[in-house]
C-alpha positions in Angstrom: -0.1 -0.2 -0.1 1.3 3.7 -0.7 -0.6 5.7 1.1 1.2 9.0 1.1 -1.6 11.5 0.8 -4.3 12.7 3.6 -7.4 12.5 2.4 -8.7 16.1 2.7 -5.1 17.8 1.3 -5.0 19.6 -1.1 -2.6 18.1 -3.9 -1.6 19.1 -7.6 -0.3 15.7 -9.3 2.9 17.3 -11.6 3.3 15.6 -14.9 7.4 16.3 -14.9 7.5 14.9 -11.9 8.2 11.5 -13.4 9.8 10.1 -9.6 6.5 11.1 -7.9 4.2 9.6 -10.7 6.3 6.5 -11.2 5.2 5.1 -7.4 1.2 5.0 -9.0 2.9 2.8 -11.6 3.0 -1.4 -10.9 5.5 -3.9 -12.2 3.1 -3.9 -15.7 3.1 -0.4 -16.5 -0.3 0.5 -15.2 -1.8 3.1 -12.8 -1.9 1.8 -9.3 -6.7 1.6 -8.1 -7.5 3.9 -5.6 -7.3 0.9 -2.8 -3.9 0.8 -3.1 -3.0 4.4 -3.2 -5.2 5.5 -0.9 -6.3 9.1 -2.3 -9.6 10.5 -3.0 -11.3 10.0 -6.1 -10.6 13.3 -6.9 -7.2 12.6 -6.6 -6.7 9.6 -8.1 -8.5 11.1 -11.3 -5.3 13.9 -11.3 -2.8 11.2 -11.3 -4.2 9.5 -13.7 -4.0 12.8 -15.9 -1.2 13.5 -14.9 0.0 9.7 -15.7 -1.5 10.1 -18.9 0.3 13.8 -19.9 3.5 12.6 -18.7 3.1 9.5 -21.3 1.8 11.4 -24.1 5.1 13.6 -24.0 7.8 10.1 -23.5 8.5 11.5 -19.8 7.1 8.0 -18.8 6.9 4.8 -21.2 3.1 3.3 -21.8 4.2 0.0 -21.2 6.8 -2.0 -18.9 9.9 -2.7 -20.1 10.8 -6.8 -20.5 
């Protein structure tokens, strides 16, 4: 379980911060579900958008290595 933030805390996920976003990606390259991240629904949506932007700009891979 990752649980890094409180549910009520305002969080901004920056698509350029690949190190932080990589914590929410599993070994297959998929975004971790809410149950594992411990984020609220709104934060999970913001996280997904940030990861998708980073992937589109080639900052993160779309699939896992290997």
